[in-house]
VMD Tcl script that draws the C-alpha trace (Angstrom):
set ca {
  {-10.51 -1.71 0.67}
  {-7.56 -0.68 -1.08}
  {-7.27 3.13 -3.22}
  {-6.16 3.41 -6.87}
  {-4.06 5.94 -7.55}
  {-3.77 7.23 -10.99}
  {-0.21 9.47 -11.58}
  {1.89 10.36 -14.42}
  {-0.76 7.81 -16.55}
  {0.24 4.35 -13.94}
  {-1.65 3.36 -11.51}
  {-0.95 2.31 -7.77}
  {-2.24 1.25 -5.19}
  {-2.54 2.47 -1.61}
  {-3.30 0.92 1.25}
  {-6.49 2.68 3.47}
  {-5.00 2.02 6.88}
  {-1.89 3.08 7.63}
  {-1.54 5.23 3.78}
  {1.88 3.59 2.17}
  {1.69 3.68 -1.49}
  {2.42 0.45 -3.42}
  {2.97 -0.07 -7.05}
  {1.42 -3.50 -7.10}
  {-2.36 -4.56 -5.45}
  {-1.11 -7.68 -4.43}
  {1.36 -5.76 -2.07}
  {-0.64 -3.04 -0.88}
  {-3.84 -5.92 0.18}
  {-0.82 -7.22 1.96}
  {-0.54 -4.17 3.57}
  {-4.18 -3.76 4.39}
  {-4.37 -7.12 5.64}
  {-1.55 -6.58 8.01}
  {-2.54 -3.77 9.58}
  {-5.98 -4.32 10.21}
  {-4.79 -7.87 12.11}
  {-1.80 -6.43 13.81}
  {-2.73 -2.46 14.26}
  {1.41 -2.13 12.77}
  {2.69 -1.86 9.89}
  {5.32 -5.09 8.69}
  {8.88 -4.20 7.12}
  {8.58 -7.27 5.41}
  {6.17 -5.41 3.06}
  {6.59 -1.48 3.52}
  {10.23 -1.94 1.74}
  {8.05 -2.25 -1.13}
  {6.28 1.10 -0.72}
  {7.20 4.03 -3.09}
  {6.64 8.02 -2.54}
  {4.64 9.26 -5.20}
  {6.64 13.10 -4.94}
}
mol new
graphics top color blue
foreach p $ca { graphics top sphere $p radius 0.5 }
foreach p [lrange $ca 0 end-1] q [lrange $ca 1 end] { graphics top cylinder $p $q radius 0.2 }
display resetview
């Protein structure tokens, strides 16, 4: 289940398996599905990850 994070009045979405954060819920869901199925990360998905620092 994707986790919603609010920071600086913006919503972000986190893959709860690997912890990567995305601007869209759809990308976070794709990441979670991949992580669950393959027990790894997909560079074609994670290239859209953002840093909240």
